[in-house]
Short mmCIF file of the C-alpha atoms (twelve columns), coordinates in Angstrom:
data_MODEL
# 
_entry.id   MODEL 
# 
loop_
_atom_site.group_PDB 
_atom_site.id 
_atom_site.type_symbol 
_atom_site.label_atom_id 
_atom_site.label_alt_id 
_atom_site.label_comp_id 
_atom_site.label_asym_id 
_atom_site.label_seq_id 
_atom_site.Cartn_x 
_atom_site.Cartn_y 
_atom_site.Cartn_z 
_atom_site.pdbx_PDB_model_num 
ATOM 1   C CA . MET A 1   -104.155 149.527 -74.129 1 
ATOM 2   C CA . GLU A 2   -103.710 148.427 -70.525 1 
ATOM 3   C CA . ASN A 3   -105.616 145.482 -69.063 1 
ATOM 4   C CA . THR A 4   -109.199 145.973 -67.949 1 
ATOM 5   C CA . GLY A 5   -108.400 146.465 -64.256 1 
ATOM 6   C CA . LYS A 6   -105.853 149.218 -64.850 1 
ATOM 7   C CA . ALA A 7   -108.082 150.802 -67.482 1 
ATOM 8   C CA . ALA A 8   -110.980 150.804 -64.999 1 
ATOM 9   C CA . VAL A 9   -108.824 152.725 -62.532 1 
ATOM 10  C CA . ALA A 10  -108.306 155.369 -65.217 1 
ATOM 11  C CA . GLU A 11  -112.080 155.553 -65.740 1 
ATOM 12  C CA . PHE A 12  -112.561 155.864 -61.970 1 
ATOM 13  C CA . ILE A 13  -110.062 158.715 -61.711 1 
ATOM 14  C CA . GLY A 14  -111.416 160.607 -64.711 1 
ATOM 15  C CA . THR A 15  -115.009 160.405 -63.514 1 
ATOM 16  C CA . PHE A 16  -113.960 161.355 -59.988 1 
ATOM 17  C CA . ALA A 17  -112.319 164.474 -61.432 1 
ATOM 18  C CA . LEU A 18  -115.434 165.420 -63.402 1 
ATOM 19  C CA . ILE A 19  -117.698 165.323 -60.358 1 
ATOM 20  C CA . PHE A 20  -115.134 166.801 -57.959 1 
ATOM 21  C CA . PHE A 21  -114.281 169.792 -60.132 1 
ATOM 22  C CA . GLY A 22  -117.625 170.136 -61.923 1 
ATOM 23  C CA . ALA A 23  -119.965 169.829 -58.956 1 
ATOM 24  C CA . GLY A 24  -117.300 171.482 -56.802 1 
ATOM 25  C CA . THR A 25  -117.478 174.581 -58.969 1 
ATOM 26  C CA . ILE A 26  -121.263 174.663 -58.587 1 
ATOM 27  C CA . ILE A 27  -120.884 174.461 -54.806 1 
ATOM 28  C CA . ALA A 28  -118.256 177.197 -54.779 1 
ATOM 29  C CA . ILE A 29  -120.162 179.592 -57.040 1 
ATOM 30  C CA . GLN A 30  -123.856 178.897 -56.523 1 
ATOM 31  C CA . GLY A 31  -123.609 177.673 -52.952 1 
ATOM 32  C CA . ALA A 32  -121.967 180.793 -51.530 1 
ATOM 33  C CA . PRO A 33  -124.389 182.558 -49.128 1 
ATOM 34  C CA . LEU A 34  -123.689 185.894 -50.786 1 
ATOM 35  C CA . GLY A 35  -123.478 184.494 -54.294 1 
ATOM 36  C CA . ASP A 36  -125.573 185.847 -57.165 1 
ATOM 37  C CA . GLY A 37  -126.937 182.470 -58.278 1 
ATOM 38  C CA . GLY A 38  -123.886 181.371 -60.177 1 
ATOM 39  C CA . ASN A 39  -121.840 181.897 -63.291 1 
ATOM 40  C CA . LEU A 40  -123.019 179.475 -65.970 1 
ATOM 41  C CA . LEU A 41  -119.940 179.976 -68.139 1 
ATOM 42  C CA . ALA A 42  -117.592 179.143 -65.261 1 
ATOM 43  C CA . ILE A 43  -119.589 176.009 -64.450 1 
ATOM 44  C CA . ALA A 44  -119.674 174.909 -68.093 1 
ATOM 45  C CA . LEU A 45  -115.939 175.490 -68.478 1 
ATOM 46  C CA . ALA A 46  -115.161 173.620 -65.260 1 
ATOM 47  C CA . HIS A 47  -116.867 170.512 -66.638 1 
ATOM 48  C CA . GLY A 48  -115.563 170.892 -70.191 1 
ATOM 49  C CA . VAL A 49  -111.968 171.664 -69.262 1 
ATOM 50  C CA . THR A 50  -111.883 168.813 -66.751 1 
ATOM 51  C CA . ILE A 51  -112.980 166.322 -69.382 1 
ATOM 52  C CA . ALA A 52  -110.613 167.799 -71.972 1 
ATOM 53  C CA . ILE A 53  -107.715 167.281 -69.554 1 
ATOM 54  C CA . MET A 54  -108.804 163.831 -68.396 1 
ATOM 55  C CA . VAL A 55  -109.334 162.556 -71.955 1 
ATOM 56  C CA . SER A 56  -105.915 163.881 -72.929 1 
ATOM 57  C CA . LEU A 57  -104.320 162.152 -69.938 1 
ATOM 58  C CA . MET A 58  -106.280 158.886 -69.891 1 
ATOM 59  C CA . ALA A 59  -107.512 158.085 -73.404 1 
ATOM 60  C CA . HIS A 60  -104.505 155.884 -74.134 1 
ATOM 61  C CA . LEU A 61  -105.195 153.931 -70.925 1 
ATOM 62  C CA . SER A 62  -108.933 153.321 -71.074 1 
ATOM 63  C CA . GLY A 63  -110.413 155.221 -74.003 1 
ATOM 64  C CA . GLY A 64  -111.384 158.103 -71.730 1 
ATOM 65  C CA . ALA A 65  -115.166 157.700 -71.604 1 
ATOM 66  C CA . PHE A 66  -115.851 158.757 -67.977 1 
ATOM 67  C CA . ASN A 67  -119.539 158.493 -68.825 1 
ATOM 68  C CA . PRO A 68  -121.866 155.453 -68.797 1 
ATOM 69  C CA . ALA A 69  -123.761 156.844 -71.793 1 
ATOM 70  C CA . ILE A 70  -120.556 156.810 -73.835 1 
ATOM 71  C CA . SER A 71  -119.646 153.349 -72.563 1 
ATOM 72  C CA . VAL A 72  -123.076 152.023 -73.568 1 
ATOM 73  C CA . ALA A 73  -122.730 153.573 -77.025 1 
ATOM 74  C CA . LEU A 74  -119.314 151.960 -77.451 1 
ATOM 75  C CA . TRP A 75  -120.716 148.610 -76.319 1 
ATOM 76  C CA . VAL A 76  -123.768 148.763 -78.599 1 
ATOM 77  C CA . THR A 77  -121.559 149.489 -81.597 1 
ATOM 78  C CA . GLY A 78  -119.116 146.694 -80.749 1 
ATOM 79  C CA . LYS A 79  -116.199 148.973 -79.951 1 
ATOM 80  C CA . VAL A 80  -115.862 147.648 -76.388 1 
ATOM 81  C CA . SER A 81  -116.746 144.179 -75.129 1 
ATOM 82  C CA . SER A 82  -119.623 143.500 -72.735 1 
ATOM 83  C CA . SER A 83  -117.424 142.587 -69.778 1 
ATOM 84  C CA . ARG A 84  -115.135 145.581 -70.232 1 
ATOM 85  C CA . SER A 85  -118.112 147.933 -70.584 1 
ATOM 86  C CA . ALA A 86  -119.689 146.630 -67.370 1 
ATOM 87  C CA . VAL A 87  -116.445 147.059 -65.419 1 
ATOM 88  C CA . PHE A 88  -115.996 150.574 -66.781 1 
ATOM 89  C CA . ILE A 89  -119.536 151.644 -65.873 1 
ATOM 90  C CA . VAL A 90  -119.093 150.353 -62.325 1 
ATOM 91  C CA . ALA A 91  -115.779 152.235 -62.088 1 
ATOM 92  C CA . GLN A 92  -117.376 155.423 -63.397 1 
ATOM 93  C CA . LEU A 93  -120.253 155.284 -60.926 1 
ATOM 94  C CA . ALA A 94  -117.868 154.480 -58.073 1 
ATOM 95  C CA . GLY A 95  -115.641 157.408 -58.996 1 
ATOM 96  C CA . ALA A 96  -118.650 159.710 -59.101 1 
ATOM 97  C CA . ALA A 97  -119.863 158.513 -55.699 1 
ATOM 98  C CA . LEU A 98  -116.482 158.900 -54.009 1 
ATOM 99  C CA . ALA A 99  -116.056 162.394 -55.439 1 
ATOM 100 C CA . ALA A 100 -119.474 163.330 -54.074 1 
ATOM 101 C CA . VAL A 101 -118.454 161.976 -50.662 1 
ATOM 102 C CA . GLY A 102 -115.324 164.103 -50.794 1 
ATOM 103 C CA . LEU A 103 -117.270 167.233 -51.673 1 
ATOM 104 C CA . LYS A 104 -119.769 166.649 -48.870 1 
ATOM 105 C CA . TYR A 105 -116.934 166.247 -46.381 1 
ATOM 106 C CA . LEU A 106 -114.743 169.102 -47.613 1 
ATOM 107 C CA . ALA A 107 -117.220 171.808 -48.643 1 
ATOM 108 C CA . PRO A 108 -118.663 174.201 -46.058 1 
ATOM 109 C CA . THR A 109 -122.018 172.739 -45.022 1 
ATOM 110 C CA . VAL A 110 -124.056 175.817 -45.857 1 
ATOM 111 C CA . MET A 111 -122.577 176.038 -49.359 1 
ATOM 112 C CA . TYR A 112 -123.024 172.338 -49.985 1 
ATOM 113 C CA . ASP A 113 -126.615 172.306 -48.730 1 
ATOM 114 C CA . ASN A 114 -127.576 175.396 -50.749 1 
ATOM 115 C CA . VAL A 115 -127.112 173.422 -53.982 1 
ATOM 116 C CA . GLN A 116 -127.524 169.879 -52.611 1 
ATOM 117 C CA . GLY A 117 -123.992 169.017 -53.598 1 
ATOM 118 C CA . GLY A 118 -124.457 170.060 -57.209 1 
ATOM 119 C CA . ILE A 119 -127.167 167.550 -58.143 1 
ATOM 120 C CA . PRO A 120 -128.565 168.370 -61.614 1 
ATOM 121 C CA . ALA A 121 -132.138 169.598 -61.373 1 
ATOM 122 C CA . VAL A 122 -134.945 170.313 -63.808 1 
ATOM 123 C CA . ALA A 123 -136.150 173.927 -63.795 1 
ATOM 124 C CA . PRO A 124 -139.401 174.193 -61.774 1 
ATOM 125 C CA . THR A 125 -141.591 175.231 -64.709 1 
ATOM 126 C CA . TYR A 126 -139.980 172.999 -67.318 1 
ATOM 127 C CA . ALA A 127 -141.714 169.848 -68.605 1 
ATOM 128 C CA . ILE A 128 -139.994 166.605 -67.604 1 
ATOM 129 C CA . GLY A 129 -140.460 165.108 -71.062 1 
ATOM 130 C CA . LYS A 130 -138.689 168.066 -72.634 1 
ATOM 131 C CA . ALA A 131 -135.897 167.733 -70.066 1 
ATOM 132 C CA . VAL A 132 -135.334 164.104 -71.117 1 
ATOM 133 C CA . LEU A 133 -135.252 165.177 -74.755 1 
ATOM 134 C CA . LEU A 134 -132.787 167.997 -74.090 1 
ATOM 135 C CA . GLU A 135 -130.416 165.657 -72.269 1 
ATOM 136 C CA . ALA A 136 -130.730 163.196 -75.165 1 
ATOM 137 C CA . VAL A 137 -129.981 165.822 -77.818 1 
ATOM 138 C CA . ALA A 138 -127.003 167.285 -75.960 1 
ATOM 139 C CA . THR A 139 -125.568 163.825 -75.258 1 
ATOM 140 C CA . PHE A 140 -126.097 162.884 -78.904 1 
ATOM 141 C CA . PHE A 141 -123.654 165.610 -79.920 1 
ATOM 142 C CA . LEU A 142 -121.230 164.646 -77.159 1 
ATOM 143 C CA . VAL A 143 -121.125 161.013 -78.275 1 
ATOM 144 C CA . TRP A 144 -120.939 162.063 -81.912 1 
ATOM 145 C CA . ALA A 145 -117.890 164.160 -81.002 1 
ATOM 146 C CA . VAL A 146 -116.358 161.173 -79.212 1 
ATOM 147 C CA . PHE A 147 -116.814 158.875 -82.194 1 
ATOM 148 C CA . ALA A 148 -115.662 161.454 -84.719 1 
ATOM 149 C CA . SER A 149 -112.539 162.500 -82.822 1 
ATOM 150 C CA . ALA A 150 -111.491 159.576 -80.622 1 
ATOM 151 C CA . ILE A 151 -112.947 156.438 -82.241 1 
ATOM 152 C CA . ASP A 152 -112.690 157.150 -85.971 1 
ATOM 153 C CA . ASP A 153 -108.968 156.985 -86.752 1 
ATOM 154 C CA . ARG A 154 -109.577 159.083 -89.840 1 
ATOM 155 C CA . GLY A 155 -110.704 162.018 -87.714 1 
ATOM 156 C CA . ALA A 156 -108.627 165.183 -87.957 1 
ATOM 157 C CA . PHE A 157 -108.471 165.525 -84.175 1 
ATOM 158 C CA . GLY A 158 -107.547 161.990 -83.199 1 
ATOM 159 C CA . LYS A 159 -104.527 163.044 -81.127 1 
ATOM 160 C CA . VAL A 160 -106.290 165.964 -79.448 1 
ATOM 161 C CA . ALA A 161 -109.718 164.428 -78.953 1 
ATOM 162 C CA . GLY A 162 -110.065 165.946 -75.484 1 
ATOM 163 C CA . PHE A 163 -110.385 169.435 -76.946 1 
ATOM 164 C CA . PRO A 164 -113.493 168.946 -79.131 1 
ATOM 165 C CA . ILE A 165 -115.056 166.613 -76.559 1 
ATOM 166 C CA . GLY A 166 -114.534 169.114 -73.746 1 
ATOM 167 C CA . LEU A 167 -115.881 171.983 -75.841 1 
ATOM 168 C CA . THR A 168 -118.978 169.940 -76.716 1 
ATOM 169 C CA . ILE A 169 -119.663 169.442 -73.002 1 
ATOM 170 C CA . THR A 170 -119.144 173.153 -72.382 1 
ATOM 171 C CA . LEU A 171 -121.616 174.069 -75.126 1 
ATOM 172 C CA . GLY A 172 -124.116 171.508 -73.885 1 
ATOM 173 C CA . ILE A 173 -124.099 172.908 -70.346 1 
ATOM 174 C CA . LEU A 174 -124.336 176.490 -71.598 1 
ATOM 175 C CA . THR A 175 -127.385 175.548 -73.666 1 
ATOM 176 C CA . ILE A 176 -129.371 173.230 -71.411 1 
ATOM 177 C CA . GLY A 177 -127.819 173.747 -67.982 1 
ATOM 178 C CA . PRO A 178 -130.448 176.210 -66.740 1 
ATOM 179 C CA . LEU A 179 -133.244 173.818 -67.771 1 
ATOM 180 C CA . THR A 180 -131.964 170.333 -66.856 1 
ATOM 181 C CA . GLY A 181 -128.685 170.851 -65.022 1 
ATOM 182 C CA . GLY A 182 -126.821 169.792 -68.164 1 
ATOM 183 C CA . ALA A 183 -125.472 166.459 -66.941 1 
ATOM 184 C CA . LEU A 184 -125.005 164.726 -70.330 1 
ATOM 185 C CA . ASN A 185 -123.762 161.865 -68.180 1 
ATOM 186 C CA . PRO A 186 -125.585 159.506 -65.779 1 
ATOM 187 C CA . ALA A 187 -122.530 159.426 -63.497 1 
ATOM 188 C CA . ARG A 188 -122.539 163.210 -63.149 1 
ATOM 189 C CA . TRP A 189 -126.037 162.927 -61.682 1 
ATOM 190 C CA . PHE A 190 -125.544 159.637 -59.836 1 
ATOM 191 C CA . GLY A 191 -122.716 160.609 -57.475 1 
ATOM 192 C CA . PRO A 192 -124.371 163.645 -55.847 1 
ATOM 193 C CA . ALA A 193 -127.814 161.977 -55.972 1 
ATOM 194 C CA . LEU A 194 -126.575 158.878 -54.144 1 
ATOM 195 C CA . ILE A 195 -124.796 160.785 -51.384 1 
ATOM 196 C CA . ASN A 196 -127.758 163.109 -50.854 1 
ATOM 197 C CA . GLY A 197 -130.418 160.399 -51.222 1 
ATOM 198 C CA . ASP A 198 -132.298 162.503 -53.764 1 
ATOM 199 C CA . TRP A 199 -133.633 160.538 -56.740 1 
ATOM 200 C CA . THR A 200 -136.074 163.176 -57.998 1 
ATOM 201 C CA . ASN A 201 -136.681 162.840 -61.763 1 
ATOM 202 C CA . TRP A 202 -133.885 160.264 -61.942 1 
ATOM 203 C CA . TYR A 203 -134.868 159.092 -65.425 1 
ATOM 204 C CA . VAL A 204 -134.037 162.501 -66.936 1 
ATOM 205 C CA . TRP A 205 -130.303 161.846 -66.446 1 
ATOM 206 C CA . ILE A 206 -130.393 158.143 -67.288 1 
ATOM 207 C CA . VAL A 207 -132.883 157.750 -70.131 1 
ATOM 208 C CA . GLY A 208 -131.942 161.012 -71.848 1 
ATOM 209 C CA . PRO A 209 -128.152 160.582 -72.021 1 
ATOM 210 C CA . VAL A 210 -128.230 156.833 -72.693 1 
ATOM 211 C CA . ALA A 211 -130.801 157.175 -75.486 1 
ATOM 212 C CA . GLY A 212 -128.982 160.109 -77.070 1 
ATOM 213 C CA . GLY A 213 -125.683 158.288 -76.799 1 
ATOM 214 C CA . ILE A 214 -126.976 155.107 -78.399 1 
ATOM 215 C CA . ILE A 215 -128.540 157.006 -81.299 1 
ATOM 216 C CA . ALA A 216 -125.330 158.944 -81.933 1 
ATOM 217 C CA . GLY A 217 -123.091 155.900 -81.595 1 
ATOM 218 C CA . VAL A 218 -125.184 153.662 -83.822 1 
ATOM 219 C CA . GLY A 219 -125.678 156.465 -86.343 1 
ATOM 220 C CA . TYR A 220 -121.972 157.227 -86.624 1 
ATOM 221 C CA . TRP A 221 -121.064 153.540 -86.694 1 
ATOM 222 C CA . TYR A 222 -123.602 152.729 -89.401 1 
ATOM 223 C CA . LEU A 223 -122.666 155.694 -91.586 1 
ATOM 224 C CA . TYR A 224 -118.893 155.703 -91.203 1 
ATOM 225 C CA . LEU A 225 -117.458 152.780 -89.239 1 
ATOM 226 C CA . LYS A 226 -119.533 149.702 -90.045 1 
ATOM 227 C CA . GLY A 227 -117.392 146.616 -90.407 1 
ATOM 228 C CA . LYS A 228 -114.082 148.283 -89.547 1 
ATOM 229 C CA . GLU A 229 -112.903 146.421 -86.422 1 
ATOM 230 C CA . PRO A 230 -114.170 144.028 -83.703 1 
ATOM 231 C CA . ALA A 231 -114.729 144.763 -80.050 1 
ATOM 232 C CA . THR A 232 -111.784 145.076 -77.687 1 
ATOM 233 C CA . PRO A 233 -111.519 141.764 -75.759 1 
# 
């Protein structure tokens, strides 16, 4: 694996792609003045396919997390060192922010403003506590997929980890997207939120994904990986 600086660039690029293509699809579909409110399948696929591609391209460079919740889970389970995890999370958040800047600059203003740049949002009548729980459950399965396919070298899909990981994101957005925005990733929320200065219900997309990720990571590590290898220096 490349050194931490080069690996962080890979994390930056992968996270940039997720926000640019994921939120960009929301702007293009839901933000159109004559749009019908959006195509959930297209939005879910945009996020899932982007991650599938980025993991396939970047996993050998950085591990292909592109998600602070995954990075925290890897750190908690000793798969990535503290310093490397911190650098990766900063790179992920920076990539998300720059992608959001690009979308704000490039997208037609009316389309961008109609969806506030693709910021995840909780449905008006949905309880905030349930939204946190949904994000936690969906991220649990995402991180479980990451550990089972990309971290556990016994996994059947080790060389094609991007496929199951991307499909898990697609399923997560299809299931919870209408209720929470289906971020499954603090960076996915952070970029658009920062650029738009909108921190409404911020804990939904931080507490939910991080908690779900930690539970999945620790659970998989304890059951299947305990004692296998030390953290990457």
